[in-house]
Structure formats: structure tokens, C-alpha cells
C-alpha positions as CSV (number, residue, x, y, z in Angstrom):
1,M,-137.9,86.2,-15.5
2,S,-140.7,84.6,-13.3
3,H,-141.0,85.3,-9.6
4,H,-139.8,81.8,-8.7
5,R,-136.8,81.6,-11.0
6,K,-135.3,84.7,-9.4
7,D,-135.2,82.8,-6.1
8,L,-133.8,79.5,-7.4
9,L,-130.0,79.9,-7.6
10,I,-129.1,81.0,-4.0
11,P,-131.3,78.4,-2.1
12,L,-129.9,75.7,-4.5
13,L,-126.3,76.8,-3.8
14,T,-127.0,76.8,0.0
15,V,-128.4,73.2,-0.1
16,V,-125.4,72.0,-2.1
17,S,-123.0,73.8,0.2
18,D,-124.6,72.2,3.3
19,I,-124.4,68.7,1.7
20,V,-120.7,69.1,0.8
21,A,-119.9,70.6,4.3
22,I,-121.6,67.7,6.1
23,E,-119.8,65.1,4.0
24,A,-116.5,66.9,4.4
25,A,-117.1,67.0,8.2
26,F,-117.7,63.2,8.3
27,L,-114.6,62.5,6.2
28,F,-112.3,64.9,8.1
29,S,-113.5,63.6,11.5
30,Y,-112.9,60.0,10.4
31,W,-109.4,60.9,9.2
32,L,-108.6,62.9,12.3
33,R,-109.6,60.1,14.6
34,F,-108.0,57.1,12.8
35,Y,-105.1,58.4,10.6
36,S,-104.0,61.8,11.9
37,P,-101.4,62.6,14.7
38,L,-104.4,62.7,17.1
39,T,-104.0,58.9,17.3
40,S,-100.9,59.4,19.5
41,V,-103.1,61.2,22.1
42,A,-106.1,58.9,21.7
43,P,-104.7,55.5,20.4
44,V,-106.8,53.3,18.2
45,T,-107.1,50.1,20.2
46,L,-109.9,48.2,18.4
47,G,-108.7,48.6,14.8
48,V,-109.6,51.0,12.1
49,P,-113.3,50.6,11.1
50,P,-114.2,50.7,7.4
51,L,-114.8,54.1,5.8
52,D,-117.9,52.8,4.0
53,A,-119.8,52.5,7.3
54,Y,-119.2,56.2,8.0
55,V,-120.1,57.3,4.5
56,E,-123.3,55.3,4.7
57,G,-124.0,56.9,8.1
58,S,-123.5,60.4,6.5
59,L,-126.2,59.6,4.0
60,V,-128.6,59.2,6.9
61,V,-127.3,62.2,8.9
62,A,-127.3,64.7,6.0
63,P,-131.0,64.5,5.3
64,V,-131.8,64.9,9.0
65,W,-129.7,68.1,9.2
66,L,-131.2,69.4,5.9
67,F,-134.7,68.7,7.3
68,L,-133.9,70.7,10.5
69,F,-132.4,73.6,8.5
70,N,-135.4,73.7,6.2
71,S,-137.8,73.6,9.2
72,R,-136.2,76.9,10.3
73,K,-136.6,78.3,6.8
74,M,-132.8,78.4,6.3
75,Y,-133.2,77.7,2.7
76,S,-135.6,80.5,2.0
77,A,-134.5,83.1,-0.6
78,R,-133.4,86.7,0.3
79,R,-133.2,86.0,4.0
80,S,-130.9,89.1,4.5
81,V,-129.5,87.7,7.7
82,Y,-126.3,88.6,9.4
83,F,-123.7,85.8,9.7
84,S,-124.1,85.9,13.5
85,D,-127.7,84.9,13.1
86,E,-126.8,82.1,10.7
87,F,-124.0,80.9,13.0
88,F,-126.1,80.6,16.2
89,A,-128.9,78.8,14.2
90,I,-126.4,76.4,12.8
91,V,-125.0,75.6,16.3
92,R,-128.4,75.0,17.7
93,L,-129.7,72.8,14.8
94,V,-126.4,70.8,14.5
95,T,-126.6,70.1,18.3
96,I,-130.2,68.9,17.9
97,G,-129.2,66.8,14.9
98,M,-126.3,65.2,16.8
99,L,-128.6,64.2,19.6
100,I,-130.9,62.5,17.1
101,V,-128.0,60.8,15.4
102,M,-126.4,59.6,18.6
103,A,-129.8,58.2,19.7
104,A,-130.2,56.4,16.4
105,A,-126.6,55.0,16.7
106,F,-127.3,53.7,20.2
107,F,-130.1,51.6,19.0
108,Y,-128.3,50.5,15.8
109,R,-126.4,47.4,16.8
110,A,-125.0,46.2,13.5
111,F,-122.1,48.6,13.8
112,S,-120.4,50.5,16.7
113,Y,-119.5,54.1,15.7
114,S,-116.7,55.9,17.5
115,R,-117.9,58.4,20.1
116,L,-114.8,60.6,19.4
117,V,-115.7,60.7,15.8
118,F,-119.2,62.0,16.7
119,A,-117.7,64.6,19.0
120,L,-115.4,65.8,16.2
121,L,-118.2,65.6,13.7
122,G,-120.4,68.1,15.8
123,F,-117.5,70.6,15.9
124,F,-116.4,70.4,12.3
125,A,-120.0,70.3,11.0
126,V,-120.6,73.7,12.6
127,L,-117.3,75.0,11.2
128,F,-117.7,73.7,7.7
129,I,-121.4,74.5,7.3
130,S,-120.8,78.0,8.6
131,A,-117.9,78.5,6.2
132,G,-119.9,77.3,3.3
133,R,-122.9,79.5,4.1
134,L,-120.6,82.5,4.6
135,A,-119.2,81.9,1.1
136,V,-122.8,81.6,-0.3
137,M,-123.8,84.8,1.5
138,K,-120.9,86.7,0.0
139,F,-121.7,85.4,-3.5
140,E,-125.4,86.3,-3.0
141,Q,-124.4,89.9,-2.1
142,Y,-122.1,90.0,-5.2
143,W,-124.8,88.6,-7.4
144,Y,-127.4,91.1,-6.4
145,A,-125.0,94.0,-6.5
146,R,-124.3,93.1,-10.1
147,G,-128.0,93.6,-10.8
148,K,-128.8,89.8,-11.2
149,D,-132.2,88.4,-10.3
150,L,-133.4,91.6,-8.6
151,K,-136.9,91.7,-7.2
152,Q,-139.0,94.6,-8.6
153,V,-140.5,96.6,-5.7
154,I,-143.0,99.4,-5.4
155,I,-143.6,101.4,-2.1
156,V,-147.0,102.4,-0.9
157,G,-146.9,105.3,1.6
158,T,-145.0,108.5,2.1
159,N,-144.3,108.6,5.9
160,S,-140.9,108.5,7.5
161,T,-140.8,104.7,7.7
162,A,-141.5,104.5,3.9
163,R,-138.5,106.9,3.4
164,R,-136.3,104.7,5.6
165,V,-137.4,101.6,3.7
166,Y,-136.4,103.2,0.4
167,S,-133.1,104.5,1.8
168,N,-132.2,101.1,3.1
169,I,-132.9,99.4,-0.3
170,V,-130.9,102.0,-2.2
171,A,-128.0,102.0,0.2
172,N,-127.8,98.2,0.2
173,P,-128.0,96.9,-3.4
174,S,-126.8,93.5,-2.2
175,L,-130.3,93.0,-0.7
176,G,-131.5,92.2,-4.2
177,Y,-134.3,94.7,-4.6
178,K,-135.0,97.5,-7.2
179,V,-137.5,100.2,-6.4
180,L,-139.7,101.1,-9.4
181,G,-141.4,104.0,-7.6
182,Y,-143.9,104.9,-5.0
183,F,-147.6,105.6,-4.5
184,S,-149.3,107.8,-1.9
185,V,-152.7,107.8,-0.3
186,N,-153.6,111.4,-1.1
187,G,-152.1,111.4,-4.6
188,L,-149.3,113.9,-3.7
189,G,-145.7,113.1,-4.4
190,E,-144.3,114.6,-1.2
191,M,-142.0,111.8,-0.4
192,D,-139.1,113.6,-2.1
193,L,-137.1,110.5,-2.9
194,T,-134.1,110.8,-5.2
195,H,-134.5,108.7,-8.4
196,A,-137.8,107.2,-7.1
197,P,-140.6,108.3,-9.5
198,F,-144.0,109.1,-8.1
199,L,-146.5,106.7,-9.6
200,G,-149.8,108.1,-8.4
201,R,-152.5,107.3,-5.9
202,I,-152.9,104.0,-4.1
203,E,-155.9,103.2,-6.2
204,K,-153.6,102.8,-9.2
205,V,-151.5,100.1,-7.7
206,P,-153.5,97.1,-9.1
207,E,-153.4,98.6,-12.6
208,F,-149.7,99.2,-12.3
209,I,-149.0,95.6,-11.2
210,K,-151.0,94.3,-14.2
211,E,-148.9,96.4,-16.7
212,H,-145.5,95.9,-15.1
213,V,-143.5,93.1,-13.5
214,V,-143.9,93.8,-9.8
215,D,-142.6,91.2,-7.3
216,I,-143.3,92.9,-4.0
217,V,-145.5,95.7,-2.8
218,L,-144.0,97.3,0.4
219,V,-146.7,99.1,2.3
220,S,-146.0,101.7,5.0
221,L,-149.3,103.3,6.2
222,T,-150.5,104.7,9.5
223,Y,-153.4,103.1,11.3
224,R,-155.7,106.0,10.1
225,E,-154.9,104.8,6.5
226,H,-155.8,101.2,7.1
227,P,-159.1,101.4,5.2
228,Q,-157.1,102.1,2.0
229,L,-154.9,99.1,2.9
230,Y,-157.9,96.8,3.1
231,E,-159.1,98.1,-0.3
232,L,-155.6,97.6,-1.8
233,V,-155.5,93.9,-0.6
234,R,-159.0,93.3,-2.0
235,D,-158.2,94.9,-5.4
236,C,-155.0,92.9,-5.7
237,E,-156.7,89.5,-5.4
238,G,-155.7,87.2,-8.2
239,L,-152.4,89.1,-8.8
240,N,-149.3,87.0,-8.2
241,T,-147.5,89.7,-6.2
242,E,-146.3,89.6,-2.6
243,I,-147.6,92.4,-0.3
244,M,-145.6,93.2,2.8
245,M,-146.5,95.8,5.4
246,V,-144.4,97.6,7.9
247,P,-146.1,97.7,11.3
248,D,-147.0,101.2,12.5
249,M,-146.6,102.4,16.1
250,L,-150.1,101.3,17.1
251,E,-149.5,97.8,15.9
252,L,-146.2,97.8,17.7
253,M,-148.0,98.7,20.9
254,T,-150.4,95.9,20.5
255,S,-148.0,93.2,19.3
256,G,-147.5,91.8,22.8
257,M,-151.2,91.1,23.5
258,R,-151.9,87.7,24.8
259,I,-155.0,86.0,26.3
260,K,-154.5,84.8,29.9
261,E,-157.2,83.2,32.1
262,L,-157.5,83.9,35.8
263,E,-159.9,81.5,37.6
264,G,-161.8,81.1,34.3
265,I,-162.0,84.8,33.5
266,P,-160.1,85.7,30.3
267,F,-157.9,88.8,30.4
268,I,-156.1,90.4,27.5
269,R,-152.5,90.9,28.6
270,I,-151.4,94.1,26.9
271,K,-148.0,94.3,28.6
272,S,-146.0,91.7,30.5
273,V,-142.8,91.8,32.6
274,P,-139.9,91.7,30.0
275,L,-137.7,89.5,32.1
276,T,-138.7,86.7,34.5
277,T,-136.7,86.1,37.6
278,W,-134.7,83.3,36.1
279,N,-134.0,85.4,33.0
280,V,-132.8,88.3,35.2
281,I,-130.4,85.8,36.8
282,L,-129.2,84.5,33.5
283,K,-128.7,87.9,32.0
284,R,-126.8,89.1,35.1
285,T,-124.6,86.0,35.0
286,F,-123.8,86.8,31.3
287,D,-123.0,90.4,32.2
288,L,-120.7,89.5,35.0
289,T,-118.9,86.9,33.0
290,F,-118.5,89.0,29.8
291,S,-117.5,92.2,31.6
292,S,-114.9,90.4,33.8
293,I,-113.3,88.7,30.9
294,V,-113.2,91.7,28.6
295,L,-111.8,94.0,31.4
296,F,-109.0,91.5,32.1
297,L,-108.1,91.1,28.4
298,C,-108.3,94.9,27.7
299,S,-106.4,96.1,30.7
300,P,-103.2,96.8,28.7
301,L,-105.3,98.8,26.2
302,F,-106.8,100.8,29.0
303,A,-103.3,101.8,30.0
304,V,-102.4,102.9,26.5
305,I,-105.6,104.9,26.1
306,A,-105.1,106.6,29.4
307,L,-101.6,107.7,28.4
308,L,-102.7,109.0,25.1
309,I,-105.6,111.1,26.7
310,K,-103.2,112.6,29.2
311,L,-100.6,113.5,26.5
312,D,-103.3,114.9,24.1
313,S,-105.1,117.4,26.4
314,K,-105.4,118.7,29.9
315,G,-108.2,117.5,32.0
316,P,-109.4,114.3,33.8
317,L,-108.9,110.9,32.3
318,F,-112.6,109.8,32.7
319,Y,-115.8,111.6,32.0
320,V,-118.5,110.8,34.5
321,Q,-122.1,111.8,33.7
322,E,-125.5,111.1,35.2
323,R,-127.7,108.9,33.0
324,V,-131.1,107.4,33.5
325,G,-131.3,103.6,33.9
326,L,-133.6,100.8,35.0
327,D,-137.0,102.1,36.3
328,G,-135.9,105.7,35.6
329,K,-133.3,105.6,38.4
330,P,-130.1,107.7,37.8
331,F,-126.6,106.3,37.8
332,Q,-123.1,107.7,37.0
333,L,-121.9,106.5,33.6
334,I,-118.2,106.3,33.1
335,K,-116.4,107.0,29.8
336,F,-112.9,107.9,28.6
337,R,-112.9,111.7,28.1
338,T,-113.1,112.5,24.4
339,M,-114.0,116.2,24.6
340,K,-112.5,119.3,25.8
341,V,-113.1,120.3,29.4
342,D,-116.4,122.2,29.9
343,A,-117.5,121.3,26.3
344,E,-121.1,122.1,27.0
345,K,-120.5,125.3,29.0
346,E,-121.9,127.5,26.3
347,T,-124.3,125.2,24.5
348,G,-125.9,123.3,27.3
349,P,-126.9,119.6,26.8
350,I,-126.7,118.6,23.1
351,W,-126.0,115.4,21.2
352,A,-122.6,114.8,19.7
353,R,-122.6,115.4,15.9
354,K,-120.4,114.6,13.0
355,D,-117.1,116.6,12.9
356,D,-117.9,117.9,16.4
357,P,-115.4,120.7,17.2
358,R,-115.6,119.9,20.9
359,R,-113.7,116.6,20.5
360,T,-110.0,116.2,21.3
361,R,-107.6,114.7,18.7
362,I,-107.5,111.3,20.5
363,G,-111.2,111.7,21.2
364,K,-112.0,111.5,17.5
365,F,-110.2,108.2,17.2
366,L,-111.7,106.8,20.4
367,R,-115.2,107.7,19.3
368,R,-114.7,106.3,15.8
369,F,-114.1,102.8,17.2
370,S,-116.2,103.2,20.4
371,L,-113.2,102.7,22.6
372,D,-114.4,105.5,24.9
373,E,-117.3,103.3,26.0
374,L,-115.0,100.6,27.5
375,P,-115.0,101.9,31.0
376,Q,-118.8,101.2,31.1
377,L,-117.8,97.6,31.7
378,V,-117.3,98.9,35.3
379,N,-120.9,100.1,35.3
380,V,-121.9,96.6,34.1
381,L,-119.9,95.0,37.0
382,K,-121.6,97.3,39.5
383,G,-125.0,96.4,38.1
384,D,-125.9,99.9,36.9
385,M,-125.9,98.7,33.3
386,S,-126.1,95.6,31.2
387,V,-123.8,94.6,28.3
388,V,-126.8,94.7,25.9
389,G,-129.9,97.0,26.3
390,P,-131.2,100.4,25.2
391,R,-128.6,103.1,25.4
392,P,-128.9,105.4,28.4
393,E,-129.8,109.0,28.0
394,R,-129.4,112.1,30.2
395,R,-132.3,113.2,32.3
396,H,-132.7,116.3,30.1
397,F,-133.4,114.2,27.0
398,V,-135.5,111.7,28.8
399,D,-137.9,114.4,30.1
400,Q,-138.1,115.7,26.6
401,F,-138.6,112.4,24.7
402,K,-141.1,110.9,27.1
403,K,-143.6,113.6,26.1
404,E,-142.9,113.4,22.4
405,V,-142.2,109.7,21.6
406,P,-144.8,107.0,22.3
407,R,-143.6,104.2,24.6
408,Y,-140.3,105.9,25.1
409,L,-140.3,105.1,28.9
410,D,-140.7,101.3,28.1
411,R,-137.0,101.4,27.3
412,H,-136.4,101.7,31.0
413,R,-138.1,98.4,31.8
414,V,-134.7,96.7,31.5
415,K,-131.2,97.8,32.3
416,T,-129.7,100.2,29.8
417,G,-126.7,98.7,27.9
418,M,-123.4,99.4,26.3
419,T,-124.8,98.4,23.0
420,G,-128.3,97.7,21.7
421,W,-130.5,96.4,19.0
422,A,-131.0,99.9,17.6
423,Q,-127.3,100.6,17.4
424,V,-126.4,97.4,15.5
425,N,-129.1,98.3,13.0
426,G,-127.4,101.6,12.1
427,L,-129.4,103.9,14.5
428,R,-126.5,105.6,16.2
429,G,-125.5,109.2,16.6
430,N,-128.2,111.6,15.5
431,A,-130.6,108.9,14.3
432,P,-134.3,109.7,14.8
433,I,-135.3,108.9,18.4
434,E,-138.6,107.6,17.2
435,E,-136.9,104.9,15.1
436,R,-134.5,104.0,17.9
437,T,-137.3,103.7,20.4
438,K,-139.1,101.1,18.1
439,Y,-136.0,99.0,18.0
440,D,-135.5,99.3,21.8
441,V,-139.0,98.3,22.6
442,Y,-138.7,95.4,20.3
443,Y,-135.6,94.3,22.2
444,V,-137.4,94.7,25.5
445,E,-140.3,92.5,24.4
446,N,-138.2,89.8,22.6
447,W,-135.2,89.4,24.9
448,S,-133.3,86.1,25.0
449,I,-129.7,85.3,25.8
450,V,-129.1,84.3,22.2
451,F,-130.5,87.7,21.1
452,D,-127.9,89.3,23.4
453,L,-125.1,87.2,21.9
454,K,-126.2,88.1,18.4
455,I,-126.1,91.8,19.3
456,V,-122.6,91.5,20.8
457,M,-121.3,89.9,17.6
458,K,-123.0,92.5,15.4
459,T,-121.5,95.2,17.6
460,L,-118.0,94.0,16.9
461,R,-118.8,94.2,13.1
462,A,-120.3,97.7,13.5
463,V,-117.3,98.9,15.5
464,V,-114.9,97.8,12.8
465,F,-116.8,98.7,9.7
466,G,-119.4,101.3,10.8
467,T,-119.0,105.0,10.0
468,D,-121.8,106.5,12.1
469,A,-120.0,106.7,15.4
470,Y,-118.9,110.2,16.3
């Protein structure tokens, strides 16, 4: 099967789903306004307008929304997005589309559309489009998991990132990729990947592509190996294969470079302040609102957890520990106690591990669903932490990691958080600190309030379905 035919079905289903959802939103909003029990609350005083006018209007609105979705590449194949990403994009683009439609309706004098229908339309368009896209996403995962339309992939590189790429593809067959094998720079098959054959040196890649169906070449090389990358790209000229590269740490460090002039003198801005003053205010407002609401709603749960902890083992209800926060300043982090008293008396500071014998019986349950973290909402209210941000570490580990991990201290340029970008991407527990740092630095340099909301939604999913919390 050709490269393009593999990516035909899912985008087509998505377009059809959106069209059906938009038409359904129009018809349902029309019925709700003029024929449903809602008319007893908002009486129809000027008569029921013809349905044809709204159907014709939908034929104008639908292409506008489809154009907006396409401009955001929401019809691309194998987007591998979370539903939360999709939902926020739909809300944003439907809102923009509604503004365009209402502006057009204002200048269109041949027919007067109901403003209430427009209000209902915006709400139900988001609801129906989201439901349709969720169904398509589930079908897409099922389709690829059955081995249909898989993209053939080879990996170039043998570093830890290459191993992580391979592991993610193997662990998630619903992504739609099949790894044929891997190549190395030095010709040694030291990657040690289960069921991934070693295919030879990087120089053999073009020849392999010519002899086999290869859709994508995934490259993971260090900056020292970039000369080989340039040769690879040159040798693959004319071959209809996509080449994608995972940025190494050096590229990550330079990703934020910008040119800025100061009185006519150009400067390269290597690092900028992650949050402007207004963004700090916006993030703090979100923290206060979110933590206050959740604390209020979870107050009965707090009482139940407190009772279970006291019945399960002797010791204090809360566990208070010094952690390092914004600008390297210490603060007292609050958690429900999940371990025995003096758990680190013999071992000293160590990370929690799977099947940790130091946990209490109720502690195992609390850690599995991250309920032990709930008291940190008080830290958020006090301003020690944020709802979203890099997870705080103890001084012992900070002093260790800042010497070993590049850019580790950049995590402390924003407030630490109850959850973070690394955690919702599966980097919890004993995940490599180097990988977690990459995700944390990305969050610091790409913060937005929408980004925070996405992470919160993904956290809820990770808490319910995740298995790496211990």
C-alpha cells in the first residue's frame, strides 16, 4: 500500500464526522429553540421561522469551521493527540467560527436568525464535534491495534532516547507504527531491543529504503553525530520517505533563541523570563480558583482519608517534608502520610519504588490514585506551589542532579506543581531524571493557561488509568 493511502481513511472519517456533527448541532438547536419544552421558558413570539433558512445557513457555516479546523492541521493523519488537546482546540475554533458567523448574519438582511439558536449552536457544536472526534479517535486506535495501515519505521541511533522511542512504539500499537529495526553510527548493535533487529551502519539506510517499504526514518543522534545526519539526509534525496529527528539536549538548550534589537544593536536572546507579570497574575488566579474549589468539594473525602490513616497505623496524619521550590527556595510540602514512621531512618533519602515495603496498607491505595497529594492544595493556596509545574524535589536530590543533569535548575524558574508535563507523559516514579528534566524545561519555556488546563485534564486520566504511581 502506498504512503498516502495509509493515511486516507482516518482523515476522511474525521471530516465526515465533523460535517455530520455541525448539521446535527444546527438541527438540534433549531428544534430546541422552537419546538422543545424550552419554549415555555423562552416563548416564541414572532412565529417559527422556516427550517430551510437554517439548513442553508449550515451549508455556509460548515465550510467555515472545516476551514478553521484544517488551518490547525486537525485533519492530519496520525496526530496521536489526547482528547483534551482536541477538546480545547475545538472550543477555541468553534468560538472563532461563531464570531465569523454572527458577523456575517448581522450584515445579511434578507433573514433574521435567532440569537438564542446561535447561542445553542455554539454549545452543541462543541459537544457534538467532540463526541464525533472521540469516536473516530477510538476507532483509529482499534484500527491500528489490529495491524491495519501501519507505517513502517526504522530507527537510526542507539542512545537512551532511541530506546525510549522504540519502547513507546512497541507499548502503544494504537499509534499505528511498526518498527522494522534499527541502525547505529558505529555499526554495533548495542541497543539491546527485544524483537528489533539490528540492520547495520547508518550508511546502509538509503540502500535499505530502496529495497523495502519504509515510511518513516526516526533519527535520534547526539550533536557529535550530526555530520552523519547531514550525510544521511543527502544520501536519501529522491527517496519518498519521511525523516524525523528527535532533538538532543544541545538543540533543546538553543530552542528558545530569538533575535532582539536594543537601540539598533541585535542581540541573541538565549534565555527569557518564562512568565511575564500578567502571566504570573493569570496563573496565580487559576491556582487560587482551582485549589479553593477542589478543597471545598473534597472536604468530605479528606475526613474519610484521615480516619482510614488513623485506623491503619500509628503516627501523624500528615507528612511534612522540606522541598525546593521557585528560585531554589525551600518550603514545607504537605502530604497524607502513606509510610511507616521513620521510614528512612536506616536508608536515608531514597525515592519510592514499586512494592515499597515502607508503605502502610492504606498508603498503598492512596499512592495508587495519588490521593496522598491532595493536601498540597494548601501549599497552592499559600503560594508555595502551583497546580501545574515541575514536581518539587528534596534538597538532597537537587544538589545531586544539578551537577549531573544539564539545565536541571531551569525547573526552578517557575513554581513547582502538584502535577506536571513530565508526569502526564508517563515519567513518574523512578523515571530517568534526564527525561523528566527535558519535559519540565519544555513546560517552563512553553507555558500557557491552556497548557495548564490540558495537563490537569490529562492528570485526571493518568490518576484513573495509570499504573506508575507508587
